[in-house]
C-alpha positions, -999 to +999 in steps of 0.1 A: -721-136-457-695-127-431-669-111-453-661-082-430-654-106-401-633-128-424-612-098-437-606-086-401-596-121-390-571-124-419-556-091-409-551-102-374-535-135-386-511-115-407-492-105-375-482-141-370-458-163-389-486-184-404-522-194-399-509-228-387-492-210-358-524-192-349-543-225-349-517-242-328-517-214-302-555-213-301-557-251-301-583-249-328-590-272-357-574-259-389-603-268-413-628-251-390-606-220-388-603-220-426-641-218-427-640-186-407-614-172-430-634-180-460-664-158-447-689-187-451-692-193-414-692-172-383-679-188-350-702-195-321-704-170-292-679-190-272-654-194-301-657-157-310-649-148-274-618-170-275-606-154-308-611-119-294-592-127-262-564-142-282-560-113-305-567-086-279-597-070-295-634-066-285-662-086-301-679-055-316-645-044-330-638-076-350-673-073-366-666-037-378-664-029-415-629-038-426-618-003-435-627+009-399-611-021-383-580-017-403-576+019-392-583+009-356-555-017-357-530+007-373-532+031-344-529+004-317-499-017-307-496-048-329-524-071-317-512-100-296-477-100-312-463-134-303-437-133-276-411-160-276-413-184-247-375-183-245-363-149-259-327-158-250-328-184-277-333-157-303-302-139-291-281-171-291-293-179-326-283-143-337-248-148-321-245-182-338-253-167-372-225-142-367-199-166-352-172-179-374-159-215-374-143-227-342-135-263-354-098-255-353-101-249-316-120-279-305-104-302-279-088-300-245-067-272-229-050-265-196-061-230-184-037-210-163-045-178-144-038-162-110-064-175-085-090-150-073-098-172-042-061-178-032-041-147-039-006-154-052-015-189-063-019-201-099-048-222-110-043-249-136-078-260-149-091-283-176-111-269-205-129-290-231-144-273-262-168-296-282-193-291-310-229-302-306-257-294-331-236-269-349-228-249-317-196-250-296-200-257-259-173-261-233-167-273-198-142-259-173-132-281-144-114-266-114-096-283-084-087-257-058-064-266-030-045-240-010-017-263+000-008-300+005-032-317+029-057-289+026-093-295+015-099-297-022-127-277-037-142-286-071-160-264-095-176-271-129-185-244-154-206-249-185-208-224-213-208-215-250-180-202-272-182-178-302-156-165-326-166-129-335-144-106-354-111-124-346-118-128-309-130-159-291-157-151-265-166-176-238-194-172-213-202-198-186-218-204-153-207-224-122-230-254-122-225-269-087-233-238-066-248-215-093-230-185-076-213-169-105-208-162-142-175-157-159-165-143-193-132-150-211-120-133-242-091-149-261-069-138-290-070-166-316-039-179-333-033-174-370-010-204-372-021-237-388-018-255-354-032-243-321-006-240-293-013-214-267-041-187-265-039-157-243-066-133-231-085-120-201-110-136-177-136-116-158-154-129-127-157-129-090-142-152-064-165-181-054-156-174-018-144-145+004-150-110-007-165-118-042-150-086-056-153-085-094-118-091-107-100-094-141-070-116-147-048-126-176-053-161-188-036-186-210-051-217-227-025-244-235-038-269-261-035-306-252-052-322-282-085-337-293-083-366-269-067-369-235-067-394-206-093-375-185-084-391-151-046-384-155-052-349-168-076-340-140-050-350-114-027-324-129-054-297-123-046-279-090-035-248-073+002-241-079+029-218-065+046-196-092+080-211-082+068-247-082+087-254-114+055-270-130+046-240-152+064-228-183+083-195-177+066-181-208+031-189-194+042-174-160+052-142-178+020-141-199-004-144-169+013-117-147-013-090-139+011-060-143+006-029-164+032-012-185+040+025-180+015+047-197-012+020-201-046+033-193-065+000-194-058-036-182-051-054-215-045-089-227-012-098-241-009-111-277-007-148-284+027-163-282 
């Protein structure tokens, strides 16, 4: 009785993942919608208007002979193609599908790099990589203090980690003030046990000029479990000659360039 309408409706539904999704988005009863698809029933004027508004067609168009309607739809943009409410989730899912296993790298690290806020000083931060729901997240905790007796500034960064083509990519945001994003790229280790990882960190100082800067960075593995309170007390701003940093780490985080180098590069793991 209403076969042309039913055919046209089925064509519009084909642009969605399923009829169930269409019913959910329309907030319409599935058995009632199935009656429209069968061609035995035609919706009321109000329901027809809702359907047309949802699919982005006119009422007279959806009642056209199917061959004409099919041609009309082919030359238009896809009707009411569903747009993800959170498109970034699709990108994260894509990255997750490409990411290799990071289980070997889970745990706690000291992070060392030259401070962007206090030139000449070295920051020792605490990093924790953990797995939740099949994804690897991490937290960076900073305690910045320019000198003894000076005010202590705290920062917390939250982010995700991915191992892509033999490089570890970390992207995070500062959660307390929300004033910056940072990206770190590390060279993984091919040894059975994780020791130290080196790479580059890109960001901007949370205070002062906020000039985008790049610095060498070293992650020093501490283990799967640590005494959080005692470990955080060791996170601070240090002088290079304080004697509290390994000479090999000091050498690895120096921001110098060798003669002939055209780009600022990370140094290989050690």
